[in-house]
Gaussian input, Z-matrix of N, CA and C with variables (Angstrom, degrees):
# hf/3-21g

backbone

0 1
 N
 C     1     B1
 C     2     B2     1     A1
 N     3     B3     2     A2     1     D1
 C     4     B4     3     A3     2     D2
 C     5     B5     4     A4     3     D3
 N     6     B6     5     A5     4     D4
 C     7     B7     6     A6     5     D5
 C     8     B8     7     A7     6     D6
 N     9     B9     8     A8     7     D7
 C    10    B10     9     A9     8     D8
 C    11    B11    10    A10     9     D9
 N    12    B12    11    A11    10    D10
 C    13    B13    12    A12    11    D11
 C    14    B14    13    A13    12    D12
 N    15    B15    14    A14    13    D13
 C    16    B16    15    A15    14    D14
 C    17    B17    16    A16    15    D15
 N    18    B18    17    A17    16    D16
 C    19    B19    18    A18    17    D17
 C    20    B20    19    A19    18    D18
 N    21    B21    20    A20    19    D19
 C    22    B22    21    A21    20    D20
 C    23    B23    22    A22    21    D21
 N    24    B24    23    A23    22    D22
 C    25    B25    24    A24    23    D23
 C    26    B26    25    A25    24    D24
 N    27    B27    26    A26    25    D25
 C    28    B28    27    A27    26    D26
 C    29    B29    28    A28    27    D27
 N    30    B30    29    A29    28    D28
 C    31    B31    30    A30    29    D29
 C    32    B32    31    A31    30    D30
 N    33    B33    32    A32    31    D31
 C    34    B34    33    A33    32    D32
 C    35    B35    34    A34    33    D33
 N    36    B36    35    A35    34    D34
 C    37    B37    36    A36    35    D35
 C    38    B38    37    A37    36    D36
 N    39    B39    38    A38    37    D37
 C    40    B40    39    A39    38    D38
 C    41    B41    40    A40    39    D39
 N    42    B42    41    A41    40    D40
 C    43    B43    42    A42    41    D41
 C    44    B44    43    A43    42    D42
 N    45    B45    44    A44    43    D43
 C    46    B46    45    A45    44    D44
 C    47    B47    46    A46    45    D45
 N    48    B48    47    A47    46    D46
 C    49    B49    48    A48    47    D47
 C    50    B50    49    A49    48    D48
 N    51    B51    50    A50    49    D49
 C    52    B52    51    A51    50    D50
 C    53    B53    52    A52    51    D51
 N    54    B54    53    A53    52    D52
 C    55    B55    54    A54    53    D53
 C    56    B56    55    A55    54    D54
 N    57    B57    56    A56    55    D55
 C    58    B58    57    A57    56    D56
 C    59    B59    58    A58    57    D57
 N    60    B60    59    A59    58    D58
 C    61    B61    60    A60    59    D59
 C    62    B62    61    A61    60    D60
 N    63    B63    62    A62    61    D61
 C    64    B64    63    A63    62    D62
 C    65    B65    64    A64    63    D63
 N    66    B66    65    A65    64    D64
 C    67    B67    66    A66    65    D65
 C    68    B68    67    A67    66    D66
 N    69    B69    68    A68    67    D67
 C    70    B70    69    A69    68    D68
 C    71    B71    70    A70    69    D69
 N    72    B72    71    A71    70    D70
 C    73    B73    72    A72    71    D71
 C    74    B74    73    A73    72    D72
 N    75    B75    74    A74    73    D73
 C    76    B76    75    A75    74    D74
 C    77    B77    76    A76    75    D75
 N    78    B78    77    A77    76    D76
 C    79    B79    78    A78    77    D77
 C    80    B80    79    A79    78    D78
 N    81    B81    80    A80    79    D79
 C    82    B82    81    A81    80    D80
 C    83    B83    82    A82    81    D81
 N    84    B84    83    A83    82    D82
 C    85    B85    84    A84    83    D83
 C    86    B86    85    A85    84    D84
 N    87    B87    86    A86    85    D85
 C    88    B88    87    A87    86    D86
 C    89    B89    88    A88    87    D87
 N    90    B90    89    A89    88    D88
 C    91    B91    90    A90    89    D89
 C    92    B92    91    A91    90    D90
 N    93    B93    92    A92    91    D91
 C    94    B94    93    A93    92    D92
 C    95    B95    94    A94    93    D93
 N    96    B96    95    A95    94    D94
 C    97    B97    96    A96    95    D95
 C    98    B98    97    A97    96    D96
 N    99    B99    98    A98    97    D97
 C   100   B100    99    A99    98    D98
 C   101   B101   100   A100    99    D99
 N   102   B102   101   A101   100   D100
 C   103   B103   102   A102   101   D101
 C   104   B104   103   A103   102   D102
 N   105   B105   104   A104   103   D103
 C   106   B106   105   A105   104   D104
 C   107   B107   106   A106   105   D105
 N   108   B108   107   A107   106   D106
 C   109   B109   108   A108   107   D107
 C   110   B110   109   A109   108   D108
 N   111   B111   110   A110   109   D109
 C   112   B112   111   A111   110   D110
 C   113   B113   112   A112   111   D111
 N   114   B114   113   A113   112   D112
 C   115   B115   114   A114   113   D113
 C   116   B116   115   A115   114   D114
 N   117   B117   116   A116   115   D115
 C   118   B118   117   A117   116   D116
 C   119   B119   118   A118   117   D117
 N   120   B120   119   A119   118   D118
 C   121   B121   120   A120   119   D119
 C   122   B122   121   A121   120   D120
 N   123   B123   122   A122   121   D121
 C   124   B124   123   A123   122   D122
 C   125   B125   124   A124   123   D123
 N   126   B126   125   A125   124   D124
 C   127   B127   126   A126   125   D125
 C   128   B128   127   A127   126   D126
 N   129   B129   128   A128   127   D127
 C   130   B130   129   A129   128   D128
 C   131   B131   130   A130   129   D129
 N   132   B132   131   A131   130   D130
 C   133   B133   132   A132   131   D131
 C   134   B134   133   A133   132   D132
 N   135   B135   134   A134   133   D133
 C   136   B136   135   A135   134   D134
 C   137   B137   136   A136   135   D135
 N   138   B138   137   A137   136   D136
 C   139   B139   138   A138   137   D137
 C   140   B140   139   A139   138   D138
 N   141   B141   140   A140   139   D139
 C   142   B142   141   A141   140   D140
 C   143   B143   142   A142   141   D141
 N   144   B144   143   A143   142   D142
 C   145   B145   144   A144   143   D143
 C   146   B146   145   A145   144   D144
 N   147   B147   146   A146   145   D145
 C   148   B148   147   A147   146   D146
 C   149   B149   148   A148   147   D147
 N   150   B150   149   A149   148   D148
 C   151   B151   150   A150   149   D149
 C   152   B152   151   A151   150   D150
 N   153   B153   152   A152   151   D151
 C   154   B154   153   A153   152   D152
 C   155   B155   154   A154   153   D153
 N   156   B156   155   A155   154   D154
 C   157   B157   156   A156   155   D155
 C   158   B158   157   A157   156   D156
 N   159   B159   158   A158   157   D157
 C   160   B160   159   A159   158   D158
 C   161   B161   160   A160   159   D159
 N   162   B162   161   A161   160   D160
 C   163   B163   162   A162   161   D161
 C   164   B164   163   A163   162   D162
 N   165   B165   164   A164   163   D163
 C   166   B166   165   A165   164   D164
 C   167   B167   166   A166   165   D165
 N   168   B168   167   A167   166   D166
 C   169   B169   168   A168   167   D167
 C   170   B170   169   A169   168   D168
 N   171   B171   170   A170   169   D169
 C   172   B172   171   A171   170   D170
 C   173   B173   172   A172   171   D171
 N   174   B174   173   A173   172   D172
 C   175   B175   174   A174   173   D173
 C   176   B176   175   A175   174   D174
 N   177   B177   176   A176   175   D175
 C   178   B178   177   A177   176   D176
 C   179   B179   178   A178   177   D177
 N   180   B180   179   A179   178   D178
 C   181   B181   180   A180   179   D179
 C   182   B182   181   A181   180   D180

   B1=1.4553
   B2=1.5198
   B3=1.3032
   B4=1.4607
   B5=1.5107
   B6=1.3097
   B7=1.4620
   B8=1.5173
   B9=1.3168
   B10=1.4565
   B11=1.5163
   B12=1.3346
   B13=1.4602
   B14=1.5200
   B15=1.3290
   B16=1.4648
   B17=1.5271
   B18=1.3166
   B19=1.4479
   B20=1.5174
   B21=1.3218
   B22=1.4660
   B23=1.5162
   B24=1.3088
   B25=1.4632
   B26=1.5243
   B27=1.3124
   B28=1.4527
   B29=1.5162
   B30=1.3362
   B31=1.4536
   B32=1.5178
   B33=1.3343
   B34=1.4499
   B35=1.5203
   B36=1.3387
   B37=1.4594
   B38=1.5277
   B39=1.3272
   B40=1.4563
   B41=1.5279
   B42=1.3201
   B43=1.4575
   B44=1.5254
   B45=1.3166
   B46=1.4456
   B47=1.5233
   B48=1.3203
   B49=1.4756
   B50=1.5206
   B51=1.3114
   B52=1.4630
   B53=1.5272
   B54=1.3069
   B55=1.4508
   B56=1.5180
   B57=1.2975
   B58=1.4510
   B59=1.5202
   B60=1.3074
   B61=1.4521
   B62=1.5216
   B63=1.3290
   B64=1.4511
   B65=1.5198
   B66=1.3039
   B67=1.4506
   B68=1.5191
   B69=1.3137
   B70=1.4494
   B71=1.5260
   B72=1.3175
   B73=1.4626
   B74=1.5172
   B75=1.3164
   B76=1.4511
   B77=1.5147
   B78=1.3280
   B79=1.4544
   B80=1.5209
   B81=1.3173
   B82=1.4580
   B83=1.5161
   B84=1.3307
   B85=1.4604
   B86=1.5121
   B87=1.3050
   B88=1.4539
   B89=1.5151
   B90=1.3247
   B91=1.4562
   B92=1.5137
   B93=1.3144
   B94=1.4654
   B95=1.5199
   B96=1.3224
   B97=1.4474
   B98=1.5260
   B99=1.3193
   B100=1.4521
   B101=1.5129
   B102=1.3056
   B103=1.4421
   B104=1.5274
   B105=1.3098
   B106=1.4480
   B107=1.5201
   B108=1.3212
   B109=1.4610
   B110=1.5175
   B111=1.2979
   B112=1.4641
   B113=1.5165
   B114=1.3011
   B115=1.4568
   B116=1.5081
   B117=1.3013
   B118=1.4594
   B119=1.5213
   B120=1.3095
   B121=1.4568
   B122=1.5197
   B123=1.3043
   B124=1.4478
   B125=1.5192
   B126=1.3147
   B127=1.4527
   B128=1.5085
   B129=1.3228
   B130=1.4487
   B131=1.5129
   B132=1.3037
   B133=1.4478
   B134=1.5209
   B135=1.3200
   B136=1.4485
   B137=1.5192
   B138=1.2966
   B139=1.4520
   B140=1.5213
   B141=1.3226
   B142=1.4531
   B143=1.5210
   B144=1.3063
   B145=1.4509
   B146=1.5289
   B147=1.3107
   B148=1.4537
   B149=1.5155
   B150=1.3069
   B151=1.4580
   B152=1.5204
   B153=1.3397
   B154=1.4528
   B155=1.5235
   B156=1.3134
   B157=1.4551
   B158=1.5161
   B159=1.3040
   B160=1.4563
   B161=1.5222
   B162=1.3178
   B163=1.4609
   B164=1.5151
   B165=1.3052
   B166=1.4478
   B167=1.5177
   B168=1.3110
   B169=1.4640
   B170=1.5188
   B171=1.3048
   B172=1.4569
   B173=1.5226
   B174=1.3093
   B175=1.4630
   B176=1.5174
   B177=1.3050
   B178=1.4643
   B179=1.5284
   B180=1.3213
   B181=1.4682
   B182=1.5152
   A1=110.55
   A2=115.25
   A3=119.83
   A4=109.19
   A5=115.76
   A6=120.76
   A7=107.74
   A8=116.46
   A9=121.82
   A10=109.35
   A11=116.52
   A12=119.54
   A13=109.98
   A14=114.81
   A15=122.11
   A16=112.39
   A17=115.38
   A18=121.40
   A19=108.44
   A20=116.70
   A21=118.95
   A22=110.64
   A23=117.17
   A24=120.35
   A25=108.43
   A26=115.57
   A27=120.22
   A28=112.79
   A29=116.47
   A30=118.88
   A31=111.68
   A32=117.74
   A33=119.43
   A34=111.74
   A35=116.95
   A36=118.70
   A37=112.09
   A38=116.41
   A39=119.63
   A40=111.35
   A41=117.42
   A42=120.42
   A43=111.05
   A44=115.08
   A45=122.44
   A46=113.70
   A47=118.02
   A48=123.10
   A49=112.73
   A50=118.17
   A51=119.99
   A52=112.39
   A53=116.60
   A54=118.72
   A55=111.26
   A56=116.29
   A57=120.89
   A58=107.35
   A59=115.82
   A60=120.03
   A61=107.53
   A62=117.12
   A63=119.33
   A64=112.48
   A65=117.26
   A66=120.13
   A67=109.80
   A68=115.93
   A69=121.09
   A70=108.68
   A71=115.80
   A72=120.91
   A73=110.09
   A74=115.61
   A75=121.32
   A76=108.59
   A77=116.81
   A78=121.11
   A79=110.98
   A80=116.32
   A81=121.90
   A82=108.14
   A83=116.31
   A84=120.17
   A85=109.57
   A86=117.00
   A87=121.98
   A88=108.18
   A89=118.07
   A90=119.78
   A91=109.99
   A92=115.78
   A93=120.69
   A94=108.41
   A95=116.10
   A96=120.34
   A97=109.67
   A98=115.04
   A99=119.67
   A100=109.34
   A101=116.29
   A102=120.61
   A103=109.27
   A104=115.12
   A105=120.11
   A106=107.36
   A107=116.25
   A108=118.01
   A109=110.08
   A110=114.06
   A111=121.14
   A112=108.75
   A113=116.72
   A114=119.92
   A115=113.62
   A116=116.53
   A117=119.72
   A118=107.43
   A119=115.15
   A120=120.54
   A121=110.24
   A122=115.81
   A123=119.31
   A124=109.06
   A125=115.70
   A126=120.06
   A127=107.91
   A128=117.64
   A129=120.87
   A130=110.31
   A131=115.34
   A132=120.67
   A133=108.22
   A134=116.91
   A135=120.30
   A136=109.45
   A137=117.26
   A138=120.98
   A139=108.46
   A140=115.87
   A141=120.04
   A142=107.93
   A143=116.30
   A144=120.13
   A145=109.65
   A146=115.48
   A147=121.05
   A148=108.12
   A149=116.48
   A150=122.70
   A151=109.80
   A152=116.51
   A153=119.60
   A154=112.80
   A155=116.90
   A156=119.50
   A157=110.38
   A158=115.60
   A159=121.19
   A160=108.13
   A161=116.54
   A162=121.04
   A163=111.41
   A164=117.21
   A165=121.42
   A166=109.60
   A167=114.67
   A168=119.79
   A169=107.16
   A170=116.17
   A171=120.38
   A172=111.37
   A173=115.21
   A174=120.61
   A175=109.62
   A176=116.04
   A177=121.15
   A178=109.87
   A179=115.20
   A180=120.04
   A181=110.38
   D1=131.23
   D2=178.12
   D3=-90.70
   D4=146.79
   D5=178.66
   D6=-125.45
   D7=105.93
   D8=-173.95
   D9=-122.60
   D10=130.73
   D11=-178.63
   D12=-134.23
   D13=150.64
   D14=174.69
   D15=55.77
   D16=56.32
   D17=176.42
   D18=-102.18
   D19=129.51
   D20=179.65
   D21=-77.43
   D22=-49.37
   D23=174.05
   D24=-131.56
   D25=147.10
   D26=-175.97
   D27=-105.65
   D28=12.71
   D29=-175.34
   D30=-58.57
   D31=-45.53
   D32=-178.16
   D33=-70.63
   D34=-20.62
   D35=178.23
   D36=-82.55
   D37=-38.74
   D38=-173.71
   D39=-96.62
   D40=15.94
   D41=171.91
   D42=-57.53
   D43=-31.39
   D44=-168.60
   D45=-68.65
   D46=-30.70
   D47=-176.20
   D48=67.59
   D49=15.34
   D50=-178.95
   D51=-114.84
   D52=5.14
   D53=-175.32
   D54=-121.30
   D55=146.02
   D56=171.12
   D57=-130.90
   D58=134.94
   D59=179.22
   D60=-85.08
   D61=125.87
   D62=-171.40
   D63=-102.21
   D64=4.29
   D65=174.44
   D66=-117.43
   D67=160.14
   D68=179.77
   D69=-77.60
   D70=139.70
   D71=-177.58
   D72=-79.68
   D73=133.85
   D74=176.60
   D75=-98.32
   D76=110.87
   D77=-173.71
   D78=-103.72
   D79=128.62
   D80=170.51
   D81=-114.81
   D82=110.29
   D83=-177.60
   D84=-100.23
   D85=103.53
   D86=172.57
   D87=-122.35
   D88=-103.70
   D89=174.26
   D90=-81.26
   D91=-25.32
   D92=177.61
   D93=-146.62
   D94=163.72
   D95=176.84
   D96=-88.73
   D97=129.93
   D98=175.48
   D99=-117.29
   D100=147.73
   D101=-176.16
   D102=-127.09
   D103=128.48
   D104=173.35
   D105=-105.90
   D106=100.69
   D107=-175.84
   D108=-124.21
   D109=135.50
   D110=-175.66
   D111=-129.80
   D112=133.55
   D113=171.92
   D114=90.83
   D115=78.28
   D116=175.11
   D117=-104.25
   D118=120.07
   D119=-177.44
   D120=-111.51
   D121=147.06
   D122=175.58
   D123=-66.99
   D124=118.22
   D125=-176.90
   D126=-169.94
   D127=-140.85
   D128=179.66
   D129=-88.57
   D130=153.76
   D131=175.30
   D132=-81.97
   D133=112.19
   D134=-175.40
   D135=-140.56
   D136=103.39
   D137=178.26
   D138=-158.55
   D139=160.02
   D140=174.47
   D141=-107.49
   D142=150.02
   D143=-172.36
   D144=-133.90
   D145=138.96
   D146=176.53
   D147=-128.84
   D148=116.40
   D149=-174.95
   D150=55.48
   D151=-119.39
   D152=-178.18
   D153=-105.20
   D154=2.02
   D155=-179.85
   D156=-123.49
   D157=151.74
   D158=-179.31
   D159=-92.22
   D160=125.07
   D161=-179.42
   D162=-86.90
   D163=-44.67
   D164=-178.05
   D165=-137.59
   D166=148.43
   D167=170.02
   D168=-117.40
   D169=129.23
   D170=-173.46
   D171=-73.19
   D172=141.43
   D173=177.98
   D174=-82.23
   D175=117.50
   D176=-176.21
   D177=-119.23
   D178=153.90
   D179=175.58
   D180=-104.25

């Protein structure tokens, strides 16, 4: 299990297409978007993307 916190953009992380984030992303939008994401499991690539930053990561089983 990967433990990733405070990522501004996840593009370099989800290049692989082998990971799915299984927790809901906690977004704090001030000067930049920050993401607190926990629990990346090897599975399908499933996320939504807005411009260059990820707004939400879908909760998958």
